N, C-alpha and C positions, 0 to 999 in steps of 0.2 A: 808749276805753283803752290800746293803745301811745303813744300820744300823752301824758298826763298822766305814763305809764311813764318818760317817758324826759323829763318835768323834774322824775321826780322823787318825784312823789303813790303812792302805794303804798295802791288802794282795791281793794275787796272790787266781785267780778263776781258778778250774780245772774241766776239764767234764771226763766222764767213765771213773773213776764214782767221778757222785760231790764229790767236795773238796774243802778244800783251802790251800794253798801251804804257811811256814810255814819253815824262816828263821832264826837265834837266832845268833846273838854273842857278846859274852865281854859283850856292852855295853849300850846291853839287860835285864841285868839284872833286871836291876829296874822297867823297865818298863809291867813283866809280869805278877805282879798279876792283875795290872790294865786292860791287853789283857785279862784273862780268866774271869775275870768279868764281860767283855764285851761279851765277848764268849756267855757269858752263859747266862747274859739279852734277845741280840739274838736269839739267841736258841729258849729259853723262850716265846719268843714273838711269830718265824718262828713256834712252838707249839700248840697255839691260831689261828693259821690263816698264812695255811699253805704256800696258792696261797697271801695273799696280800704281803710278801717283795720282793717276784720275780721280780712282777711290777715295782717296784724303782732300781730297780737297773741293772749291767748291764754283758752282756751275755760274756760267756771265749771265747777267744780266741786259744788259745792253738790248733792248728790241721788245724786253717786256713786258713793255710799257703801251703801245703800241695797241696791245690784245686786253686791257682789259677795259668792260666798256665804261666802269665808276674809277676815275682820273684822284678823286677820294680815297677813295681808298691804296690807289699807288703811295701820295702821297703820304701815306700816313707809314708803308714798307718803308718806303726812301728813312722817314727820320726815324723806324725802330731800325733799318737793316746800319745807318752811321750811328749810330750809338752803342748797339754792340762792335761795331769794328774799330773806334774809336774808341771807347770807351778805358777807361786807366787799369 
């Protein structure tokens, strides 16, 4: 995932099972071939060194909200996370 992020792709990591979430619209038609090529390249790197890429990436957040007793804290975290990810 980190390799894709460095190439400018912002995908959603899922867990249990580990996966990437893709959402496409008609506006994405032109970039799909580049995404496919970059995913193949990332998978080739992962096949060479399965443990190497994970240390540089980020952990999926799905499911973490269900274990917190403080829903206000979850909201604050999500706002801070979006600010960090979407900052120019």
